[in-house]
C-alpha positions in Angstrom: 66.3 97.1 156.2 68.3 94.8 153.9 68.0 95.8 150.2 65.5 93.5 148.7 67.4 93.2 145.4 70.0 91.5 147.3 67.5 89.1 148.8 66.6 88.4 145.3 69.7 88.2 143.5 72.8 87.7 146.0 70.8 85.7 149.2 74.0 84.1 149.7 75.9 87.7 150.8 73.6 88.3 153.0 73.6 85.1 155.0 77.4 85.4 154.9 77.2 88.6 156.4 74.4 87.8 159.1 77.0 84.9 160.0 79.4 87.2 161.0 77.0 88.3 163.7 76.1 84.5 164.7 72.9 84.2 163.2 72.3 81.1 161.1 69.4 82.0 158.6 67.6 80.6 155.7 66.7 83.2 153.0 65.3 80.9 150.6 61.4 81.6 151.4 62.4 85.5 151.5 63.8 85.0 147.8 60.8 83.3 146.4 58.9 86.2 147.7 61.2 88.7 146.2 61.4 87.0 143.0 57.6 86.4 142.5 57.3 90.6 143.4 60.0 90.9 140.5 58.2 88.8 138.0 55.0 90.5 138.7 56.6 93.9 138.1 58.1 93.0 135.0 54.5 91.3 133.5 53.0 94.4 134.9 55.6 96.7 133.1 54.9 94.5 129.9 51.3 94.8 129.7 51.6 98.6 130.7 53.7 99.0 127.5 51.1 97.0 125.2 48.6 99.2 126.6 50.3 102.2 125.7 51.2 100.9 122.0 47.0 100.0 121.7 45.9 103.2 122.7 48.5 104.8 120.1 47.4 102.4 117.4 43.8 103.5 118.3 44.7 106.5 117.7 46.6 106.2 114.4 43.7 104.3 112.9 41.4 106.9 113.8 43.4 109.3 112.0 43.9 107.7 109.1 40.3 107.4 108.5 39.0 104.0 110.3 35.5 104.5 111.8 35.6 105.3 115.7 32.5 102.9 116.1 33.9 100.2 114.2 34.3 96.7 114.8 38.3 97.2 114.5 38.5 100.3 116.7 36.7 98.3 119.2 38.4 95.4 119.3 41.6 97.5 119.8 40.0 99.2 122.6 38.4 96.0 124.1 42.0 94.6 124.3 43.0 97.9 126.0 40.6 97.4 128.3 41.2 94.0 129.2 45.0 94.8 129.6 43.9 97.8 132.3 42.0 95.2 134.3 45.1 92.7 134.2 47.6 95.5 135.1 45.4 96.5 138.2 45.1 92.8 139.6 48.7 92.8 139.1 49.5 95.8 140.8 47.0 94.7 143.8 49.4 91.3 144.0 52.5 93.3 143.5 51.7 95.5 146.5 50.5 92.5 148.7 54.0 90.8 147.9 56.0 94.0 148.2 54.2 94.4 151.8 54.7 91.3 153.0 58.2 91.0 151.8 59.1 94.6 153.6 57.5 93.4 156.8 59.4 90.3 157.0 62.8 92.0 156.2 61.9 94.8 159.1 63.0 91.7 161.4 66.6 91.5 159.9 69.5 93.4 161.3 72.0 95.3 159.1 75.2 93.7 157.5 78.0 94.6 159.0 80.7 96.5 157.9 83.5 94.8 156.1 85.7 96.9 158.5 83.9 95.6 161.8 86.2 93.0 163.4 84.5 89.8 163.6 83.7 88.2 167.0 80.8 86.1 168.9 80.4 89.0 172.0 81.7 91.8 173.9 84.9 89.6 175.0 85.9 90.3 171.3 85.7 93.5 171.1 88.7 95.7 170.2 90.4 98.5 172.3 91.2 101.6 170.0 93.0 104.2 172.4 92.8 105.5 175.6 92.6 109.1 177.4 93.1 110.1 180.5 94.6 108.0 183.4 92.2 105.8 185.3 92.0 106.7 189.1 92.9 103.1 190.8 92.6 103.2 194.9 90.6 101.1 197.4 87.8 102.3 199.3 86.8 105.0 196.9 82.7 105.3 196.9 80.4 104.2 194.2 78.7 107.0 192.4 75.4 106.3 194.2 77.0 106.2 197.3 78.4 109.6 196.8 74.8 110.9 195.6 73.4 109.3 198.7 75.5 111.0 201.2 75.4 114.3 199.4 71.4 113.8 199.0 71.8 114.3 195.6 69.1 111.6 194.5 66.5 109.8 196.3 65.2 106.1 195.0 62.9 105.3 197.9 60.3 108.1 197.2 60.7 107.3 193.6 59.2 104.1 194.1 56.4 105.8 195.9 56.2 107.9 192.8 56.3 105.5 190.0 58.3 101.9 190.7 61.6 100.6 191.0 64.6 102.0 188.6 63.4 105.5 188.6 65.2 108.3 190.6 64.4 111.6 191.7 67.1 114.3 191.7 67.2 117.1 194.2 69.2 120.2 194.8 72.7 120.1 193.5 71.9 116.6 191.6 69.4 118.3 189.8 71.2 121.5 188.7 74.1 119.0 187.7 72.3 117.4 184.9 70.4 120.0 183.7 74.2 121.9 183.4 75.5 119.0 181.9 72.8 118.9 179.4 73.4 122.7 178.5 77.3 121.9 178.4 76.9 119.3 176.0 74.3 121.2 173.4 76.4 124.8 173.6 79.4 122.5 172.9 78.1 120.7 170.0 75.9 123.7 168.3 79.3 125.5 169.1 80.7 122.8 166.4 78.0 123.7 164.0 75.3 121.0 164.9 71.7 122.3 164.5 70.0 121.5 168.2 66.5 120.1 168.2 63.9 119.6 170.9 62.0 116.5 169.4 58.4 115.1 170.7 59.2 112.4 173.5 56.1 110.4 172.0 56.7 108.7 168.7 54.3 106.6 166.7 54.9 103.0 165.1 56.3 104.2 162.0 59.0 106.2 163.3 59.9 103.3 166.0 60.2 101.0 162.7 62.5 103.7 160.5 65.1 103.7 163.2 65.2 100.0 163.6 63.3 99.8 167.2 60.5 98.2 165.9 59.3 95.3 165.6 62.4 93.8 167.0 62.5 96.0 170.4 58.5 96.3 171.4 59.1 94.4 174.1 61.7 97.3 175.5 59.7 100.2 175.2 56.8 101.7 176.5 53.6 102.3 174.7 50.4 104.2 175.2 47.7 102.1 175.5 44.8 104.0 173.5 47.0 105.3 170.9 49.8 104.5 168.4 52.4 106.2 170.1 55.4 105.1 172.0 57.8 106.7 174.5 60.9 107.3 172.8 63.7 104.7 174.0 66.3 107.7 172.4 66.3 111.0 170.4 67.8 108.5 167.6 63.9 107.8 166.8 62.7 111.0 166.4 65.7 112.3 164.5 65.4 109.8 161.9 62.1 110.4 161.2 62.9 114.2 160.7 63.6 113.6 157.1 61.2 110.4 156.5 59.7 110.2 153.1 62.2 113.2 151.7 64.8 113.6 149.1 67.7 115.9 150.5 69.5 117.8 147.9 73.0 116.8 147.9 74.4 120.2 148.7 72.6 120.2 151.9 74.4 117.3 153.2 76.1 116.5 155.6 73.0 117.5 158.2 74.4 117.5 162.1 71.6 117.4 164.5 72.0 117.3 168.2 69.4 116.5 171.1 68.3 116.7 174.1 65.6 114.0 175.0 64.2 112.1 178.2 64.7 108.4 177.2 62.2 105.4 178.0 63.0 102.1 178.6 61.7 98.9 180.0 64.9 97.1 180.0 63.5 93.9 180.5 66.6 91.6 180.3 68.6 93.4 182.9 67.2 91.8 185.9 70.2 90.4 187.9 72.4 92.8 186.5 74.0 96.2 188.2 71.0 98.6 188.4 72.2 100.9 191.1 71.9 104.6 191.0 72.3 106.0 187.5 72.5 102.8 185.9 70.2 101.1 183.6 67.2 103.5 184.5 63.7 103.3 183.2 63.8 107.3 182.2 67.0 109.1 181.8 68.0 112.3 180.0 70.4 112.1 177.0 71.9 114.1 174.1 72.3 112.5 171.2 74.3 113.7 167.9 72.7 112.4 164.9 74.2 112.9 161.1 72.6 112.6 157.6 75.2 112.2 155.1 76.3 111.1 151.4 77.0 107.6 151.1 80.9 108.1 150.2 81.5 110.2 153.4 79.7 108.1 155.6 83.3 106.7 156.7 85.2 110.0 157.7 81.7 111.1 159.3 82.0 108.1 161.8 85.2 109.4 162.6 84.0 112.6 163.4 81.1 112.0 165.1 83.1 109.7 167.5 85.7 112.7 168.1 82.7 114.9 168.8 81.5 112.8 171.4 85.0 112.3 173.1 85.3 116.0 173.2 82.7 116.1 176.0 84.7 113.2 178.0 88.0 115.5 177.8 86.3 118.6 178.5 85.0 117.1 181.8 88.7 115.3 182.2 87.2 111.8 182.6 89.4 109.2 181.5 87.8 106.9 178.9 88.6 104.2 176.5 87.1 103.7 172.7 86.4 100.2 172.0 85.5 98.7 168.7 82.4 96.4 168.7 82.9 93.0 166.9 80.1 91.8 164.8 78.4 89.8 167.4 78.2 92.5 169.8 76.4 95.2 167.1 73.5 96.9 167.6 70.4 96.1 165.3 70.6 98.8 163.0 74.5 99.5 163.0 76.9 98.4 160.7 80.5 99.3 162.6 80.2 100.8 166.0 82.7 102.6 168.5 81.8 102.6 172.1 83.1 105.2 174.5 83.6 103.9 178.1 84.5 106.2 181.2 86.3 104.9 183.8 84.2 104.7 187.3 86.7 105.0 190.0 84.4 103.8 192.6 83.5 100.9 190.7 86.7 100.0 189.6 85.5 99.6 185.9 85.2 101.0 182.5 81.0 101.6 181.8 79.9 102.3 178.5 78.8 106.1 178.5 78.2 106.6 174.6 77.8 104.3 171.4 78.7 106.0 167.8 77.4 104.2 165.3 77.6 104.1 161.1 74.5 102.4 160.2 74.9 103.0 156.5 71.5 102.8 154.5 69.9 100.7 156.7 67.4 103.1 158.7 67.5 105.3 155.4 65.6 102.4 153.4 63.2 101.9 156.5 62.6 105.2 156.6 62.9 106.2 152.7 65.6 109.1 153.0 67.0 109.7 150.0 69.5 112.2 148.4 69.8 113.6 144.5 72.8 114.3 143.0 72.2 115.8 139.7 69.9 113.4 138.1 70.5 110.0 140.4 69.0 109.4 143.4 70.5 107.3 146.3 69.7 106.4 149.8 71.3 108.5 152.5 73.6 107.1 155.2 72.8 108.1 159.0 75.1 108.0 162.0 
């Protein structure tokens, strides 16, 4: 979530940076709400100071010999009670404005990093490096053709069980999936990551905290009778591991790795390539997630990307690293590297991983802070 102080004091900066994403926004209304909220806060604080002064004065006058039930003290107490009533009204108005401003800001994406290259679409993404030698030959089979030939997956029976865009893995296909999950978990825990097995059902607060709600509600599966959703990514429960917490700075960075089934409606992908294991409603994923001190997020971004690359290198899969331009950034991301694996049968690179630094965007939505001595500030997440 964007900083309310920026909305109030520097809306031009927000408009300019969101403009880099290709957005044309008018923050006049939000700035007005933020200013009203600040004015109420200052007025309330001033009245509370007056109330404290009056309370102190009552004690001093009684100590000096004034009659506790006399008119002089009664007048001061009346003033104090009136101030308390006014403060209560102002607090209620302030809470309403704060909640309204927060709800409005939930729909705005993160500001891109200054280092993020400007661009309008995926066509403007920058290739950073490549690893391995892509195999280029005519007549190679697609992954789904190989899987069907070896009876590793079945889509027709999956439609009978659920609906289209689900798969059932059999035999070596199921074993391969399980082995890859264990391989990645073992690789990352061997590098110091702490393994997590989170719930696959998450509440709305968790989805708001990570940035999936309200924008991506239509892309998610929701339980009809409960405030629970099937998680679209382990990023959601991992973000909420420390929601509403203050993490001592000496504990940072916190590095987690989690396997989780993921569920997405993929409502916007009709007409695109959806054969085999691409754009399924349900898939398994191993997620890396960091909570870091704000001063160390840049080097953490490089490291988490290297850790993801290590998986592909160990599997000897040729890939390339792309830095996404501002117009192709994800909602919560400030800067992103995509890892794209070469699929020889398709003769193309396919995104297999996104490594993003989200600055304090998710931490502000989830109220996750760290403390340096007497200073408390928001952490950064990756």
